[in-house]
Structure formats: C-alpha cells, structure tokens
PDB file as gemmi writes it, atoms N, CA and C in Angstrom:
CRYST1    1.000    1.000    1.000  90.00  90.00  90.00 P 1                      
ATOM      1  N   SER A   1     -36.243  16.089 -11.900  1.00  0.00           N  
ATOM      2  CA  SER A   1     -35.683  15.927 -13.231  1.00  0.00           C  
ATOM      3  C   SER A   1     -35.761  14.461 -13.657  1.00  0.00           C  
ATOM      4  N   GLU A   2     -35.528  14.195 -14.904  1.00  0.00           N  
ATOM      5  CA  GLU A   2     -35.670  12.847 -15.440  1.00  0.00           C  
ATOM      6  C   GLU A   2     -34.820  11.855 -14.659  1.00  0.00           C  
ATOM      7  N   GLY A   3     -35.441  10.744 -14.288  1.00  0.00           N  
ATOM      8  CA  GLY A   3     -34.754   9.697 -13.551  1.00  0.00           C  
ATOM      9  C   GLY A   3     -34.900   9.788 -12.048  1.00  0.00           C  
ATOM     10  N   ASP A   4     -35.405  10.911 -11.539  1.00  0.00           N  
ATOM     11  CA  ASP A   4     -35.635  11.026 -10.101  1.00  0.00           C  
ATOM     12  C   ASP A   4     -36.650   9.987  -9.652  1.00  0.00           C  
ATOM     13  N   ILE A   5     -36.460   9.461  -8.448  1.00  0.00           N  
ATOM     14  CA  ILE A   5     -37.369   8.477  -7.855  1.00  0.00           C  
ATOM     15  C   ILE A   5     -38.123   9.159  -6.713  1.00  0.00           C  
ATOM     16  N   LEU A   6     -39.421   8.882  -6.622  1.00  0.00           N  
ATOM     17  CA  LEU A   6     -40.275   9.434  -5.578  1.00  0.00           C  
ATOM     18  C   LEU A   6     -41.000   8.281  -4.892  1.00  0.00           C  
ATOM     19  N   ILE A   7     -40.919   8.234  -3.553  1.00  0.00           N  
ATOM     20  CA  ILE A   7     -41.651   7.236  -2.781  1.00  0.00           C  
ATOM     21  C   ILE A   7     -42.597   7.980  -1.853  1.00  0.00           C  
ATOM     22  N   LEU A   8     -43.901   7.721  -2.020  1.00  0.00           N  
ATOM     23  CA  LEU A   8     -44.920   8.367  -1.197  1.00  0.00           C  
ATOM     24  C   LEU A   8     -45.453   7.395  -0.164  1.00  0.00           C  
ATOM     25  N   LYS A   9     -45.774   7.910   1.030  1.00  0.00           N  
ATOM     26  CA  LYS A   9     -46.397   7.116   2.077  1.00  0.00           C  
ATOM     27  C   LYS A   9     -47.294   8.006   2.907  1.00  0.00           C  
ATOM     28  N   SER A  10     -48.239   7.404   3.585  1.00  0.00           N  
ATOM     29  CA  SER A  10     -49.100   8.133   4.505  1.00  0.00           C  
ATOM     30  C   SER A  10     -48.450   8.107   5.879  1.00  0.00           C  
ATOM     31  N   ASN A  11     -48.604   9.182   6.630  1.00  0.00           N  
ATOM     32  CA  ASN A  11     -48.038   9.230   7.972  1.00  0.00           C  
ATOM     33  C   ASN A  11     -48.954   8.637   9.022  1.00  0.00           C  
ATOM     34  N   LEU A  12     -50.233   8.536   8.711  1.00  0.00           N  
ATOM     35  CA  LEU A  12     -51.216   8.075   9.691  1.00  0.00           C  
ATOM     36  C   LEU A  12     -52.148   7.060   9.062  1.00  0.00           C  
ATOM     37  N   SER A  13     -52.722   6.204   9.886  1.00  0.00           N  
ATOM     38  CA  SER A  13     -53.786   5.308   9.420  1.00  0.00           C  
ATOM     39  C   SER A  13     -55.129   5.964   9.712  1.00  0.00           C  
ATOM     40  N   GLY A  14     -56.153   5.568   8.956  1.00  0.00           N  
ATOM     41  CA  GLY A  14     -57.492   6.103   9.180  1.00  0.00           C  
ATOM     42  C   GLY A  14     -57.750   7.337   8.360  1.00  0.00           C  
ATOM     43  N   THR A  15     -58.905   7.954   8.600  1.00  0.00           N  
ATOM     44  CA  THR A  15     -59.359   9.059   7.756  1.00  0.00           C  
ATOM     45  C   THR A  15     -58.470  10.286   7.827  1.00  0.00           C  
ATOM     46  N   ASN A  16     -57.751  10.508   8.923  1.00  0.00           N  
ATOM     47  CA  ASN A  16     -56.891  11.691   9.025  1.00  0.00           C  
ATOM     48  C   ASN A  16     -55.626  11.579   8.191  1.00  0.00           C  
ATOM     49  N   GLY A  17     -55.260  10.361   7.808  1.00  0.00           N  
ATOM     50  CA  GLY A  17     -54.024  10.172   7.070  1.00  0.00           C  
ATOM     51  C   GLY A  17     -54.203   9.783   5.622  1.00  0.00           C  
ATOM     52  N   ILE A  18     -55.432   9.838   5.104  1.00  0.00           N  
ATOM     53  CA  ILE A  18     -55.683   9.395   3.734  1.00  0.00           C  
ATOM     54  C   ILE A  18     -55.119  10.382   2.716  1.00  0.00           C  
ATOM     55  N   VAL A  19     -54.353   9.829   1.766  1.00  0.00           N  
ATOM     56  CA  VAL A  19     -53.816  10.608   0.655  1.00  0.00           C  
ATOM     57  C   VAL A  19     -54.238   9.892  -0.624  1.00  0.00           C  
ATOM     58  N   THR A  20     -54.858  10.620  -1.554  1.00  0.00           N  
ATOM     59  CA  THR A  20     -55.240  10.041  -2.840  1.00  0.00           C  
ATOM     60  C   THR A  20     -54.351  10.623  -3.930  1.00  0.00           C  
ATOM     61  N   VAL A  21     -53.691   9.741  -4.672  1.00  0.00           N  
ATOM     62  CA  VAL A  21     -52.884  10.156  -5.813  1.00  0.00           C  
ATOM     63  C   VAL A  21     -53.718   9.860  -7.062  1.00  0.00           C  
ATOM     64  N   ALA A  22     -53.987  10.905  -7.838  1.00  0.00           N  
ATOM     65  CA  ALA A  22     -54.873  10.787  -8.998  1.00  0.00           C  
ATOM     66  C   ALA A  22     -54.074  10.633 -10.291  1.00  0.00           C  
ATOM     67  N   ASN A  23     -54.522   9.710 -11.122  1.00  0.00           N  
ATOM     68  CA  ASN A  23     -53.938   9.528 -12.447  1.00  0.00           C  
ATOM     69  C   ASN A  23     -54.303  10.743 -13.312  1.00  0.00           C  
ATOM     70  N   ALA A  24     -53.327  11.290 -14.028  1.00  0.00           N  
ATOM     71  CA  ALA A  24     -53.564  12.445 -14.898  1.00  0.00           C  
ATOM     72  C   ALA A  24     -52.414  12.548 -15.893  1.00  0.00           C  
ATOM     73  N   THR A  25     -52.530  13.466 -16.841  1.00  0.00           N  
ATOM     74  CA  THR A  25     -51.444  13.715 -17.775  1.00  0.00           C  
ATOM     75  C   THR A  25     -51.099  15.196 -17.741  1.00  0.00           C  
ATOM     76  N   GLY A  26     -49.886  15.498 -18.129  1.00  0.00           N  
ATOM     77  CA  GLY A  26     -49.432  16.886 -18.136  1.00  0.00           C  
ATOM     78  C   GLY A  26     -48.219  17.043 -17.247  1.00  0.00           C  
ATOM     79  N   SER A  27     -47.693  18.233 -17.180  1.00  0.00           N  
ATOM     80  CA  SER A  27     -46.473  18.499 -16.436  1.00  0.00           C  
ATOM     81  C   SER A  27     -46.628  18.208 -14.943  1.00  0.00           C  
ATOM     82  N   ASP A  28     -45.682  17.450 -14.407  1.00  0.00           N  
ATOM     83  CA  ASP A  28     -45.602  17.100 -12.979  1.00  0.00           C  
ATOM     84  C   ASP A  28     -46.872  16.455 -12.436  1.00  0.00           C  
ATOM     85  N   THR A  29     -47.509  15.618 -13.249  1.00  0.00           N  
ATOM     86  CA  THR A  29     -48.655  14.839 -12.807  1.00  0.00           C  
ATOM     87  C   THR A  29     -48.238  13.375 -12.709  1.00  0.00           C  
ATOM     88  N   PHE A  30     -49.165  12.519 -12.343  1.00  0.00           N  
ATOM     89  CA  PHE A  30     -48.880  11.109 -12.136  1.00  0.00           C  
ATOM     90  C   PHE A  30     -49.536  10.253 -13.215  1.00  0.00           C  
ATOM     91  N   ILE A  31     -48.769   9.337 -13.780  1.00  0.00           N  
ATOM     92  CA  ILE A  31     -49.270   8.325 -14.698  1.00  0.00           C  
ATOM     93  C   ILE A  31     -49.239   7.016 -13.907  1.00  0.00           C  
ATOM     94  N   LEU A  32     -50.430   6.540 -13.522  1.00  0.00           N  
ATOM     95  CA  LEU A  32     -50.525   5.379 -12.649  1.00  0.00           C  
ATOM     96  C   LEU A  32     -50.926   4.133 -13.431  1.00  0.00           C  
ATOM     97  N   ALA A  33     -50.508   2.973 -12.928  1.00  0.00           N  
ATOM     98  CA  ALA A  33     -50.783   1.687 -13.582  1.00  0.00           C  
ATOM     99  C   ALA A  33     -52.275   1.511 -13.819  1.00  0.00           C  
ATOM    100  N   GLY A  34     -52.630   1.173 -15.044  1.00  0.00           N  
ATOM    101  CA  GLY A  34     -54.020   0.945 -15.397  1.00  0.00           C  
ATOM    102  C   GLY A  34     -54.890   2.180 -15.336  1.00  0.00           C  
ATOM    103  N   GLY A  35     -54.278   3.358 -15.180  1.00  0.00           N  
ATOM    104  CA  GLY A  35     -55.045   4.596 -15.084  1.00  0.00           C  
ATOM    105  C   GLY A  35     -55.838   4.713 -13.795  1.00  0.00           C  
ATOM    106  N   ALA A  36     -55.508   3.878 -12.813  1.00  0.00           N  
ATOM    107  CA  ALA A  36     -56.277   3.837 -11.563  1.00  0.00           C  
ATOM    108  C   ALA A  36     -55.651   4.726 -10.494  1.00  0.00           C  
ATOM    109  N   ASN A  37     -56.473   5.581  -9.883  1.00  0.00           N  
ATOM    110  CA  ASN A  37     -56.016   6.368  -8.744  1.00  0.00           C  
ATOM    111  C   ASN A  37     -55.581   5.414  -7.636  1.00  0.00           C  
ATOM    112  N   PHE A  38     -54.737   5.913  -6.724  1.00  0.00           N  
ATOM    113  CA  PHE A  38     -54.268   5.091  -5.609  1.00  0.00           C  
ATOM    114  C   PHE A  38     -54.515   5.832  -4.307  1.00  0.00           C  
ATOM    115  N   VAL A  39     -55.165   5.168  -3.361  1.00  0.00           N  
ATOM    116  CA  VAL A  39     -55.454   5.743  -2.052  1.00  0.00           C  
ATOM    117  C   VAL A  39     -54.492   5.151  -1.035  1.00  0.00           C  
ATOM    118  N   LEU A  40     -53.683   6.017  -0.437  1.00  0.00           N  
ATOM    119  CA  LEU A  40     -52.798   5.604   0.644  1.00  0.00           C  
ATOM    120  C   LEU A  40     -53.563   5.862   1.941  1.00  0.00           C  
ATOM    121  N   ASP A  41     -54.098   4.798   2.527  1.00  0.00           N  
ATOM    122  CA  ASP A  41     -54.932   4.966   3.723  1.00  0.00           C  
ATOM    123  C   ASP A  41     -54.447   4.111   4.892  1.00  0.00           C  
ATOM    124  N   HIS A  42     -53.220   3.659   4.792  1.00  0.00           N  
ATOM    125  CA  HIS A  42     -52.615   2.886   5.873  1.00  0.00           C  
ATOM    126  C   HIS A  42     -51.156   3.311   5.991  1.00  0.00           C  
ATOM    127  N   ILE A  43     -50.637   3.323   7.193  1.00  0.00           N  
ATOM    128  CA  ILE A  43     -49.278   3.813   7.433  1.00  0.00           C  
ATOM    129  C   ILE A  43     -48.221   3.019   6.657  1.00  0.00           C  
ATOM    130  N   ASP A  44     -48.538   1.783   6.261  1.00  0.00           N  
ATOM    131  CA  ASP A  44     -47.578   0.957   5.530  1.00  0.00           C  
ATOM    132  C   ASP A  44     -47.780   0.974   4.013  1.00  0.00           C  
ATOM    133  N   ASP A  45     -48.729   1.753   3.493  1.00  0.00           N  
ATOM    134  CA  ASP A  45     -48.929   1.875   2.043  1.00  0.00           C  
ATOM    135  C   ASP A  45     -47.780   2.679   1.431  1.00  0.00           C  
ATOM    136  N   ARG A  46     -47.388   2.296   0.203  1.00  0.00           N  
ATOM    137  CA  ARG A  46     -46.327   3.003  -0.515  1.00  0.00           C  
ATOM    138  C   ARG A  46     -46.684   3.104  -1.988  1.00  0.00           C  
ATOM    139  N   LEU A  47     -46.234   4.195  -2.622  1.00  0.00           N  
ATOM    140  CA  LEU A  47     -46.321   4.369  -4.070  1.00  0.00           C  
ATOM    141  C   LEU A  47     -44.953   4.849  -4.535  1.00  0.00           C  
ATOM    142  N   MET A  48     -44.344   4.125  -5.500  1.00  0.00           N  
ATOM    143  CA  MET A  48     -43.030   4.487  -6.007  1.00  0.00           C  
ATOM    144  C   MET A  48     -43.168   4.888  -7.470  1.00  0.00           C  
ATOM    145  N   CYS A  49     -42.590   6.049  -7.814  1.00  0.00           N  
ATOM    146  CA  CYS A  49     -42.663   6.571  -9.179  1.00  0.00           C  
ATOM    147  C   CYS A  49     -41.284   7.040  -9.634  1.00  0.00           C  
ATOM    148  N   ILE A  50     -41.111   7.089 -10.959  1.00  0.00           N  
ATOM    149  CA  ILE A  50     -39.899   7.648 -11.562  1.00  0.00           C  
ATOM    150  C   ILE A  50     -40.325   8.803 -12.471  1.00  0.00           C  
ATOM    151  N   HIS A  51     -39.528   9.859 -12.497  1.00  0.00           N  
ATOM    152  CA  HIS A  51     -39.843  11.020 -13.330  1.00  0.00           C  
ATOM    153  C   HIS A  51     -39.283  10.803 -14.734  1.00  0.00           C  
ATOM    154  N   ASN A  52     -40.125  11.000 -15.751  1.00  0.00           N  
ATOM    155  CA  ASN A  52     -39.691  10.795 -17.139  1.00  0.00           C  
ATOM    156  C   ASN A  52     -39.284  12.101 -17.827  1.00  0.00           C  
ATOM    157  N   GLY A  53     -39.131  13.144 -17.051  1.00  0.00           N  
ATOM    158  CA  GLY A  53     -38.798  14.458 -17.605  1.00  0.00           C  
ATOM    159  C   GLY A  53     -40.009  15.359 -17.691  1.00  0.00           C  
ATOM    160  N   THR A  54     -41.211  14.775 -17.641  1.00  0.00           N  
ATOM    161  CA  THR A  54     -42.457  15.528 -17.693  1.00  0.00           C  
ATOM    162  C   THR A  54     -43.417  15.110 -16.594  1.00  0.00           C  
ATOM    163  N   GLU A  55     -43.565  13.790 -16.405  1.00  0.00           N  
ATOM    164  CA  GLU A  55     -44.563  13.253 -15.473  1.00  0.00           C  
ATOM    165  C   GLU A  55     -43.920  12.226 -14.555  1.00  0.00           C  
ATOM    166  N   TRP A  56     -44.614  11.957 -13.449  1.00  0.00           N  
ATOM    167  CA  TRP A  56     -44.220  10.877 -12.544  1.00  0.00           C  
ATOM    168  C   TRP A  56     -44.931   9.610 -13.002  1.00  0.00           C  
ATOM    169  N   VAL A  57     -44.166   8.550 -13.286  1.00  0.00           N  
ATOM    170  CA  VAL A  57     -44.698   7.295 -13.794  1.00  0.00           C  
ATOM    171  C   VAL A  57     -44.561   6.227 -12.709  1.00  0.00           C  
ATOM    172  N   GLU A  58     -45.671   5.550 -12.431  1.00  0.00           N  
ATOM    173  CA  GLU A  58     -45.671   4.536 -11.373  1.00  0.00           C  
ATOM    174  C   GLU A  58     -44.719   3.386 -11.709  1.00  0.00           C  
ATOM    175  N   ILE A  59     -43.929   3.012 -10.693  1.00  0.00           N  
ATOM    176  CA  ILE A  59     -43.076   1.828 -10.775  1.00  0.00           C  
ATOM    177  C   ILE A  59     -43.737   0.693 -10.006  1.00  0.00           C  
ATOM    178  N   SER A  60     -44.215   1.009  -8.781  1.00  0.00           N  
ATOM    179  CA  SER A  60     -44.866  -0.012  -7.962  1.00  0.00           C  
ATOM    180  C   SER A  60     -45.743   0.640  -6.910  1.00  0.00           C  
ATOM    181  N   ARG A  61     -46.640  -0.184  -6.358  1.00  0.00           N  
ATOM    182  CA  ARG A  61     -47.480   0.264  -5.254  1.00  0.00           C  
ATOM    183  C   ARG A  61     -47.657  -0.888  -4.277  1.00  0.00           C  
ATOM    184  N   SER A  62     -47.896  -0.531  -3.029  1.00  0.00           N  
ATOM    185  CA  SER A  62     -48.141  -1.523  -1.986  1.00  0.00           C  
ATOM    186  C   SER A  62     -49.289  -1.018  -1.126  1.00  0.00           C  
ATOM    187  N   SER A  63     -50.403  -1.749  -1.146  1.00  0.00           N  
ATOM    188  CA  SER A  63     -51.573  -1.391  -0.355  1.00  0.00           C  
ATOM    189  C   SER A  63     -51.702  -2.386   0.791  1.00  0.00           C  
ATOM    190  N   ASN A  64     -51.535  -1.908   2.010  1.00  0.00           N  
ATOM    191  CA  ASN A  64     -51.478  -2.782   3.179  1.00  0.00           C  
ATOM    192  C   ASN A  64     -52.612  -2.554   4.152  1.00  0.00           C  
ATOM    193  N   SER A  65     -53.741  -2.024   3.670  1.00  0.00           N  
ATOM    194  CA  SER A  65     -54.855  -1.762   4.573  1.00  0.00           C  
ATOM    195  C   SER A  65     -55.736  -2.966   4.751  1.00  0.00           C  
TER     196      SER A  65                                                      
END                                                                             
C-alpha cells in the first residue's frame, strides 16, 4: 500500500545470485532512477523503493560489485 518501503538484495554473488529489476510503468511495477534497470549481482547490492499507491518508486540504490 502507499508508503510501504521495499529493500531488495541478492542472496548470492556471481551468476547464480543475479537479480535484474526492470524499469516499467503500470500496477506494481518499478519506476527506477533515470529509467535504468538495476542488476543486483553482488551480495552487498541493495535497491530501496517506496510504494506510491500504484508503483514502486526508487529511493536509492547501492552497487557494490
């Protein structure tokens, strides 16, 4: 619901743990900074988003690979 915070992380480093979050529009999709997809490919990568009532909007990202 609106105002919820979501923090995503990968559980593993390397190809087995890669998660790609794609920029898109519509219900329960992600609106990412600059329209750029984000690849979580390191155990210390994070993506933080807030729900605006329709979509998840990026607040911050940390790429540590």
